C-alpha positions as CSV (number, residue, x, y, z in Angstrom):
1,M,12.1,-10.0,-11.7
2,S,8.9,-10.1,-13.7
3,K,7.1,-6.8,-14.0
4,S,3.8,-8.2,-15.2
5,V,0.6,-6.5,-14.0
6,S,-0.2,-8.1,-17.3
7,K,-16.8,4.0,-2.7
8,S,-17.7,7.2,2.3
9,G,-20.8,8.3,0.4
10,S,-23.5,6.3,-1.3
11,C,-24.3,5.8,-5.0
12,T,-27.6,7.3,-5.9
13,H,-27.5,6.4,-9.6
14,S,-29.4,3.6,-11.2
15,L,-26.3,1.7,-12.1
16,P,-24.7,-0.4,-9.3
17,C,-21.5,1.2,-7.9
18,G,-18.4,-0.2,-9.6
19,S,-20.1,-1.5,-12.7
20,H,-17.4,-0.1,-15.0
21,A,-17.2,-1.0,-18.6
22,I,-13.6,-1.9,-19.5
23,S,-13.3,1.3,-21.6
24,E,-14.1,3.4,-18.5
25,L,-11.5,5.0,-16.3
26,P,-11.0,3.9,-12.7
27,T,-11.8,6.1,-9.7
28,I,-8.9,6.3,-7.2
29,A,-9.4,7.8,-3.7
30,V,-6.3,9.5,-2.3
31,T,-6.2,10.4,1.4
32,A,-4.2,13.6,2.0
33,G,-2.7,12.3,5.3
34,E,-1.5,14.5,8.1
35,P,-2.6,18.1,7.4
36,A,0.6,19.6,8.9
37,G,2.8,17.5,6.6
38,I,3.5,17.4,2.9
39,G,0.4,15.3,2.0
40,P,-1.8,18.2,0.8
41,E,0.8,19.7,-1.4
42,I,2.0,16.4,-3.0
43,C,-1.7,15.7,-3.8
44,A,-1.7,18.8,-5.9
45,A,1.0,17.3,-8.1
46,L,-1.5,14.7,-9.2
47,A,-3.4,17.4,-11.1
48,R,-0.3,18.0,-13.3
49,E,0.2,14.3,-14.2
50,R,-2.9,13.8,-16.4
51,L,-3.3,10.3,-15.1
52,P,-5.7,7.9,-16.8
53,A,-8.2,7.9,-13.9
54,R,-10.5,10.1,-11.9
55,I,-8.5,11.1,-8.8
56,V,-10.6,11.9,-5.7
57,V,-8.6,13.5,-2.9
58,V,-10.2,12.9,0.4
59,A,-9.4,16.0,2.5
60,D,-10.5,19.3,3.8
61,R,-11.3,21.5,0.7
62,A,-10.1,24.8,2.3
63,L,-6.8,23.1,3.4
64,L,-6.0,22.0,-0.1
65,R,-6.8,25.3,-1.6
66,A,-4.7,27.2,1.0
67,R,-1.7,24.9,0.5
68,T,-1.8,24.5,-3.3
69,S,-2.5,26.6,-6.4
70,F,-5.0,24.1,-7.7
71,E,-8.7,25.1,-7.7
72,W,-9.9,21.7,-6.5
73,P,-13.4,21.1,-7.9
74,D,-15.8,19.0,-5.8
75,F,-16.3,15.3,-6.3
76,T,-19.8,14.8,-7.6
77,G,-20.1,11.1,-7.0
78,G,-21.4,8.7,-9.5
79,C,-20.3,5.4,-10.9
80,T,-19.4,5.9,-14.5
81,V,-16.1,7.6,-15.3
82,T,-15.0,8.4,-18.9
83,D,-12.9,11.6,-18.4
84,A,-9.7,11.9,-16.3
85,S,-10.0,14.5,-13.6
86,V,-8.8,15.5,-10.1
87,C,-11.3,16.7,-7.5
88,V,-11.8,16.8,-3.8
89,L,-14.2,14.9,-1.5
90,H,-14.6,17.3,1.4
91,V,-13.9,16.1,4.9
92,P,-13.7,19.0,7.3
93,L,-10.7,19.6,9.6
94,T,-11.4,19.4,13.3
95,A,-9.1,22.4,14.0
96,P,-7.1,24.9,11.8
97,A,-3.9,23.3,10.4
98,T,-0.5,24.9,10.0
99,A,2.2,23.4,7.9
100,G,4.9,21.9,10.1
101,Q,3.0,22.1,13.3
102,L,1.3,19.0,14.6
103,N,-2.1,19.3,16.3
104,P,-3.6,16.2,18.0
105,A,-7.0,17.8,17.6
106,N,-6.9,16.9,13.9
107,S,-6.1,13.2,14.5
108,R,-9.8,12.2,14.2
109,Y,-10.0,14.1,11.0
110,V,-7.1,12.0,9.6
111,L,-8.9,8.8,10.6
112,R,-12.2,10.0,9.1
113,T,-10.5,10.5,5.7
114,L,-9.2,6.9,5.9
115,G,-12.6,5.6,6.8
116,V,-14.3,7.5,4.0
117,A,-11.8,6.1,1.4
118,A,-11.9,2.6,2.7
119,D,-15.7,2.5,2.9
120,G,-15.9,4.0,-0.6
121,C,-13.7,1.2,-1.9
122,A,-15.9,-1.4,-0.1
123,D,-19.0,0.1,-1.6
124,R,-17.4,0.2,-5.1
125,M,-17.7,4.0,-5.4
126,F,-13.9,3.9,-5.7
127,D,-11.8,1.2,-7.4
128,A,-8.7,1.7,-5.2
129,M,-7.3,3.9,-2.5
130,T,-3.8,5.5,-2.1
131,T,-2.7,7.0,1.1
132,A,-0.4,10.0,1.8
133,P,1.6,9.8,5.0
134,V,0.1,10.1,8.5
135,H,1.9,10.8,11.8
136,K,1.4,7.9,14.1
137,G,2.8,9.8,17.1
138,V,0.3,12.7,17.1
139,I,-2.6,10.3,16.6
140,N,-1.5,8.4,19.7
141,D,-1.0,11.8,21.5
142,A,-4.7,12.4,20.9
143,G,-5.5,9.3,22.9
144,I,-6.2,7.1,19.9
145,A,-4.4,3.7,19.7
146,F,-3.0,3.7,16.2
147,T,-0.2,1.6,14.9
148,G,-0.5,2.4,11.2
149,H,-2.6,2.5,8.0
150,T,-2.3,-1.3,7.5
151,E,-3.7,-2.2,10.9
152,F,-6.4,0.4,10.7
153,L,-7.6,-0.9,7.3
154,A,-7.4,-4.5,8.4
155,E,-9.7,-3.7,11.3
156,R,-12.0,-1.5,9.1
157,T,-12.4,-4.3,6.5
158,H,-12.5,-7.2,9.0
159,T,-9.3,-8.7,7.5
160,P,-7.6,-11.3,9.7
161,H,-4.1,-11.3,8.0
162,V,-2.5,-8.6,5.9
163,V,0.9,-8.4,4.3
164,M,3.1,-5.4,3.6
165,M,4.8,-5.4,0.2
166,L,6.9,-2.7,-1.4
167,V,7.2,-2.3,-5.1
168,G,9.9,-0.3,-6.9
169,G,13.1,-0.5,-8.8
170,G,11.9,-3.6,-10.6
171,L,11.4,-5.4,-7.3
172,R,8.5,-6.6,-5.2
173,V,9.5,-7.3,-1.6
174,A,7.0,-8.5,1.0
175,L,7.6,-8.8,4.7
176,A,6.9,-11.7,7.1
177,T,7.1,-9.3,10.0
178,T,6.9,-5.5,9.9
179,H,7.6,-3.0,12.6
180,L,9.2,-5.0,15.4
181,A,12.3,-4.6,17.4
182,L,15.0,-6.9,16.0
183,K,15.2,-8.9,19.2
184,E,11.5,-9.8,18.8
185,V,11.6,-11.0,15.1
186,A,12.5,-14.6,15.6
187,A,9.6,-15.3,18.0
188,H,7.2,-13.9,15.4
189,I,8.3,-16.2,12.6
190,T,5.8,-18.9,13.3
191,H,4.4,-21.8,11.3
192,A,0.9,-20.4,11.2
193,G,1.9,-16.8,10.5
194,L,4.4,-17.7,7.8
195,T,1.9,-20.0,6.1
196,Q,-0.8,-17.3,6.0
197,T,1.7,-14.7,4.8
198,L,2.9,-16.9,1.9
199,R,-0.7,-17.8,0.9
200,V,-1.8,-14.1,0.9
201,L,1.3,-13.1,-1.1
202,H,0.7,-15.9,-3.7
203,G,-3.0,-15.2,-3.9
204,D,-2.7,-11.4,-4.4
205,L,0.1,-11.7,-6.9
206,Q,-2.5,-13.7,-8.9
207,R,-5.5,-11.6,-8.0
208,H,-4.1,-8.0,-8.2
209,F,-1.0,-8.3,-10.3
210,G,-2.4,-10.8,-12.9
211,I,0.5,-13.3,-12.4
212,A,-0.9,-16.8,-13.1
213,G,1.8,-18.8,-11.4
214,P,3.8,-16.6,-9.0
215,R,7.4,-17.5,-8.3
216,I,8.4,-16.5,-4.8
217,A,11.9,-16.3,-3.3
218,V,11.9,-16.9,0.4
219,A,14.7,-15.4,2.4
220,G,16.2,-17.2,5.4
221,L,16.2,-15.4,8.8
222,N,19.8,-16.0,9.8
223,P,23.1,-15.3,8.2
224,H,23.8,-17.9,5.4
225,A,20.2,-19.1,6.0
226,G,21.3,-20.6,9.3
227,E,24.4,-22.5,8.0
228,S,22.7,-25.9,8.5
229,G,21.7,-24.9,12.0
230,Y,25.0,-23.6,13.3
231,L,23.8,-19.9,13.0
232,G,20.2,-20.5,14.0
233,R,17.5,-23.2,13.5
234,E,14.5,-21.1,12.3
235,E,15.1,-22.2,8.7
236,I,15.1,-25.9,9.8
237,D,12.4,-25.8,12.4
238,V,9.9,-23.3,10.8
239,I,10.7,-21.8,7.4
240,A,11.6,-25.0,5.4
241,P,8.7,-27.0,6.8
242,V,6.2,-24.3,5.7
243,I,7.8,-24.1,2.3
244,H,7.5,-27.9,1.8
245,E,3.8,-28.0,2.9
246,L,2.9,-25.1,0.6
247,R,4.8,-26.6,-2.3
248,A,2.7,-29.7,-1.9
249,A,-0.4,-27.4,-2.2
250,G,0.9,-26.0,-5.5
251,L,2.9,-22.8,-4.5
252,N,6.1,-22.1,-6.4
253,L,8.6,-21.3,-3.5
254,S,12.3,-21.3,-3.2
255,D,14.2,-23.0,-0.4
256,P,15.2,-20.5,2.4
257,L,17.9,-18.4,0.7
258,P,20.7,-16.4,2.3
259,A,19.6,-12.7,2.1
260,D,23.1,-11.4,1.4
261,T,23.2,-13.1,-2.0
262,L,19.4,-13.2,-2.7
263,F,19.2,-9.7,-4.1
264,N,21.2,-9.9,-7.3
265,P,19.8,-9.6,-10.8
266,Q,20.7,-13.1,-12.0
267,R,18.8,-14.7,-9.2
268,L,15.9,-12.3,-9.0
269,K,15.1,-12.7,-12.7
270,H,13.7,-16.2,-11.8
271,Y,11.2,-14.8,-9.3
272,D,8.1,-12.5,-9.2
273,A,8.5,-11.4,-5.6
274,V,10.7,-11.9,-2.5
275,L,9.5,-12.6,1.0
276,A,11.9,-11.1,3.5
277,M,11.7,-12.1,7.1
278,Y,11.9,-8.7,8.6
279,H,11.8,-5.0,7.8
280,D,15.4,-4.1,7.4
281,Q,16.3,-7.3,5.6
282,G,14.4,-6.5,2.5
283,L,13.5,-2.8,2.4
284,P,17.0,-1.3,2.3
285,V,17.6,-3.0,-1.0
286,L,14.3,-2.0,-2.5
287,K,14.7,1.6,-1.3
288,Y,18.2,1.8,-2.7
289,A,16.8,0.8,-6.0
290,S,13.8,3.1,-5.9
291,F,14.2,5.8,-3.3
292,G,11.5,8.4,-3.7
293,A,9.5,6.3,-6.1
294,G,8.7,3.2,-4.1
295,V,5.2,2.1,-3.4
296,N,3.7,0.3,-0.4
297,V,0.9,-2.2,-1.2
298,T,-1.2,-3.8,1.5
299,L,-2.0,-7.4,0.5
300,G,-4.8,-9.5,1.9
301,L,-7.4,-6.7,2.0
302,P,-10.7,-7.0,0.1
303,I,-9.8,-3.6,-1.4
304,I,-6.8,-2.2,-3.2
305,R,-4.6,0.0,-1.2
306,T,-1.3,1.6,-2.2
307,S,0.8,4.1,-0.3
308,V,3.9,6.3,-0.4
309,D,7.1,4.9,1.1
310,H,8.0,8.0,3.1
311,G,6.8,10.0,6.1
312,T,5.1,13.4,6.7
313,A,8.3,15.5,6.2
314,L,7.2,18.2,8.6
315,D,10.4,20.1,8.2
316,I,9.7,20.9,4.5
317,A,5.8,21.1,4.7
318,G,4.5,24.2,3.1
319,T,7.9,25.2,1.5
320,G,7.2,23.8,-2.0
321,K,10.2,21.4,-1.7
322,A,8.3,18.2,-1.4
323,D,8.9,15.5,-4.0
324,A,5.6,13.9,-5.1
325,G,7.3,11.0,-7.0
326,S,6.3,8.3,-4.5
327,L,2.7,9.4,-4.4
328,T,2.5,9.6,-8.2
329,E,3.9,6.1,-8.5
330,A,1.5,4.8,-5.8
331,V,-1.5,6.2,-7.7
332,K,-0.2,4.8,-11.0
333,L,0.2,1.3,-9.5
334,A,-3.3,1.7,-8.0
335,I,-4.6,2.4,-11.4
336,E,-2.9,-0.7,-12.9
337,L,-4.2,-2.9,-10.1
338,A,-7.7,-1.5,-10.6
339,H,-7.6,-2.3,-14.3
340,V,-6.6,-5.9,-13.4
341,K,-9.5,-6.1,-10.9
342,N,-12.1,-4.7,-13.4
343,M,-10.9,-7.0,-16.2
344,S,-11.3,-10.0,-13.9
345,R,-14.8,-8.9,-13.0
346,Q,-15.7,-8.6,-16.7
347,H,-14.4,-12.1,-17.4
348,A,-15.9,-13.7,-14.2
């Protein structure tokens, strides 16, 4: 598979936010996630990486200093970045946080950090955002309807259709449906939804990854891609018609392919991404290839957002055992995507 990849606060400086010269480093906002989880401590690992960017961790300053050995200088704002650094944009906790112990009182704090980062990206104070894991259950326990980062950011940025894609192990795997019970998947594979998903995937492979003519492998829903209708008609009635229409519009798409033989190196080398029909059709393969280093990318947003591929790991929070590999990879990918975006702006 091809590997080509080829700001809340306001800017008070005279230059417009985001007016980076190509030689300048991008600014990446990183939300520290659930304060009782491993997010604060894996953020500290970013300071040891010497990444080619300014990393702004959006979190409570005292929480970071208590859970890590890093000093955490404050983010001073501004739009021009020439030196790599790691700093904190302080957002205060609602209540004290203890590693491993969820507290619904801090749910609004978690959402505030997401809002600050997203708004900063929209204002071009930040070039991209990366998210450490949150705990959906405790946010809902606080009486706040929350289904995930993706849906929150879609609403925050007024985006009608977003697509989840994971990157890792040399693979890019996007999903036509995400967190649904298996019995509900077929009903959600619709002509309109699949058309939007493939258009977003195609467009963001061009816009964010710098792939001029994306080649997309489309998985079938049923075993053997339906076996000519004997094992299901979704391929015949929905998936293939969408593919034919979009091919006529210029998209490079495969026929519906049996998922059990799709993920092999000889086939994948001809494609830049795979569209799987449901969560556990595509992601087990990718996570096998990249466990602990996979990156979740939200496509369709007007901003760049990457994320870890794991949860809050409450059982090891505060023990020093957390692996920061996925967060580091997510930030590295955000930096690459920010460079593509800034290069595109310079040449527009």
